[in-house]
C-alpha positions in Angstrom: -41.3 35.4 -79.5 -39.9 32.0 -79.6 -39.8 29.5 -82.4 -42.7 27.5 -80.9 -45.0 30.5 -80.9 -46.4 32.2 -77.9 -45.0 35.0 -75.9 -41.6 35.4 -74.4 -43.0 35.0 -70.9 -44.5 31.6 -71.7 -41.2 30.4 -73.1 -39.3 31.6 -70.0 -41.9 29.8 -67.8 -41.4 26.6 -69.8 -37.6 27.0 -69.5 -38.0 27.4 -65.7 -40.0 24.1 -65.6 -37.4 22.3 -67.7 -34.6 23.5 -65.5 -36.5 22.5 -62.4 -37.1 19.0 -63.9 -33.4 18.8 -64.6 -32.6 19.3 -60.9 -35.0 16.6 -59.9 -33.6 14.3 -62.6 -30.1 15.0 -61.3 -31.2 14.1 -57.8 -32.7 10.9 -59.0 -29.6 10.1 -61.0 -27.4 10.7 -57.9 -29.7 8.6 -55.8 -29.6 5.8 -58.3 -25.8 6.1 -58.4 -25.6 5.9 -54.6 -28.0 2.9 -54.4 -26.1 1.1 -57.1 -22.8 1.7 -55.4 -24.1 0.4 -52.0 -25.6 -2.7 -53.7 -22.3 -3.2 -55.5 -20.4 -3.0 -52.2 -22.8 -5.4 -50.4 -22.6 -7.9 -53.3 -18.8 -7.7 -53.2 -18.8 -8.2 -49.4 -21.1 -11.2 -49.7 -19.0 -12.7 -52.5 -15.8 -12.2 -50.4 -17.5 -13.9 -47.4 -18.6 -16.9 -49.5 -15.2 -17.2 -51.1 -13.5 -16.9 -47.7 -15.8 -19.6 -46.3 -15.1 -21.9 -49.3 -11.3 -21.3 -48.9 -11.4 -22.1 -45.2 -13.5 -25.2 -45.7 -11.3 -26.5 -48.5 -7.9 -25.9 -46.9 -8.8 -26.1 -43.2 -11.7 -28.7 -42.9 -13.3 -29.3 -39.5 -12.6 -32.8 -38.1 -15.6 -35.1 -38.0 -16.7 -35.5 -34.5 -18.8 -38.5 -33.8 -19.2 -38.5 -30.0 -21.2 -41.7 -29.8 -18.5 -43.7 -31.6 -15.8 -42.3 -29.3 -17.8 -43.0 -26.1 -18.8 -46.5 -27.3 -15.1 -47.2 -27.6 -14.4 -45.7 -24.2 -16.9 -48.1 -22.6 -19.9 -45.9 -21.6 -22.2 -47.3 -24.2 -22.7 -50.6 -26.0 -24.4 -51.9 -29.1 -28.1 -52.7 -28.9 -29.9 -54.4 -31.9 -33.1 -52.6 -31.3 -32.0 -49.1 -30.1 -28.6 -48.8 -31.8 -26.8 -48.2 -28.5 -27.6 -48.1 -24.8 -25.8 -47.4 -21.6 -23.3 -50.0 -20.5 -24.2 -51.4 -17.1 -21.8 -50.4 -14.3 -19.8 -48.0 -16.5 -17.9 -45.4 -14.6 -15.3 -42.8 -15.5 -14.6 -39.5 -17.0 -16.8 -38.5 -19.9 -15.1 -36.0 -22.2 -16.6 -33.8 -24.8 -15.2 -31.0 -26.9 -15.2 -28.6 -24.1 -15.9 -30.4 -20.9 -15.0 -33.3 -18.6 -17.5 -34.8 -16.2 -17.7 -37.9 -14.0 -20.3 -40.4 -15.2 -21.7 -43.4 -13.4 -24.2 -45.9 -14.9 -26.1 -48.2 -12.6 -26.4 -52.0 -12.9 -29.0 -51.5 -15.7 -26.9 -49.0 -17.7 -28.8 -45.9 -16.8 -27.5 -42.7 -15.2 -29.7 -43.0 -12.2 -28.8 -43.3 -8.5 -32.1 -44.7 -7.3 -34.0 -48.0 -8.0 -36.8 -47.8 -10.6 -39.5 -48.3 -8.0 -39.6 -47.2 -4.4 -42.7 -48.0 -2.3 -44.3 -45.0 -0.7 -42.9 -42.5 -3.1 -44.3 -41.1 -6.4 -42.2 -42.9 -9.1 -41.4 -41.0 -12.2 -39.5 -42.1 -15.3 -37.4 -39.5 -17.2 -37.2 -40.3 -20.9 -35.0 -38.1 -23.1 -31.8 -37.5 -25.0 -28.6 -35.9 -24.0 -30.4 -33.1 -22.1 -32.1 -35.6 -19.8 -29.1 -37.8 -19.6 -27.0 -34.9 -18.4 -24.5 -34.5 -21.2 -21.6 -32.4 -19.9 -22.6 -32.3 -16.3 -21.6 -34.2 -13.1 -23.7 -37.1 -11.7 -25.2 -34.9 -9.0 -26.2 -32.2 -11.6 -28.3 -34.3 -14.0 -32.0 -33.3 -14.2 -33.4 -36.3 -12.3 -31.1 -35.7 -9.3 -31.9 -32.0 -9.3 -35.6 -32.7 -9.4 -35.3 -35.2 -6.5 -33.5 -32.5 -4.4 -36.2 -30.0 -5.1 -39.1 -32.5 -4.6 -38.0 -35.2 -2.0 -41.3 -37.0 -2.4 -40.4 -38.0 -6.0 -38.4 -41.0 -7.1 -37.1 -40.0 -10.6 -35.6 -42.9 -12.6 -33.5 -41.6 -15.5 -33.9 -43.7 -18.7 -32.4 -41.0 -21.0 -29.5 -41.6 -23.3 -27.5 -39.1 -25.4 -28.4 -39.1 -29.1 -31.7 -40.8 -28.6 -34.7 -39.6 -30.7 -38.4 -40.2 -30.2 -38.2 -43.6 -31.8 -35.7 -44.9 -29.3 -37.3 -43.3 -26.3 
C-alpha cells in the first residue's frame, strides 16, 4: 500500500502516468528552448543588420543625386513659371545618368519629338508622360513615340513628355 491509500498497482499506474507526463514536459521544454534560441538568433541578426545599415549611412552617406538640377545646368531643360521646368528648344547633346549615356535632341518647341505636332492625312496622337514617355536613358530612335510610329506608320505621335513630370504638370 502507498501513503495515499489504494493498492500498489494503482500507485504504480499513477507513477507511470507521472513519468509519461515528465517525458512530454521535457519535450515541451526542449521545444521552448529551441524556439527561444532561434528567436534570439533572428533578433541578433536583425539588430546586427540595423546597426550595420546605420554605420554605413553615418560613415559612408550616399551622395544626393538631383538629376533635374544637373540637366538644367547642362542645357537640356529650362525654368518654366507654371510647370517648374520644360525642355529647352533646340537642345542637343549627350544626356548622362548614373549608369547610361544617350544622345538627346529636342525640337524647336523643346520636345523630344522628330515629327510636327499635326500632319494632315495621318492620325495625330499626343504622348503625355514622365521620364518613361520622354525616353530617359535611351537614344532618340528608341523613345516610345518613335517605336510606335515604326510599328504603326499611319500614326503621327507627338511626344510632350518630360522627365520628372507628375499628373499636375502633364
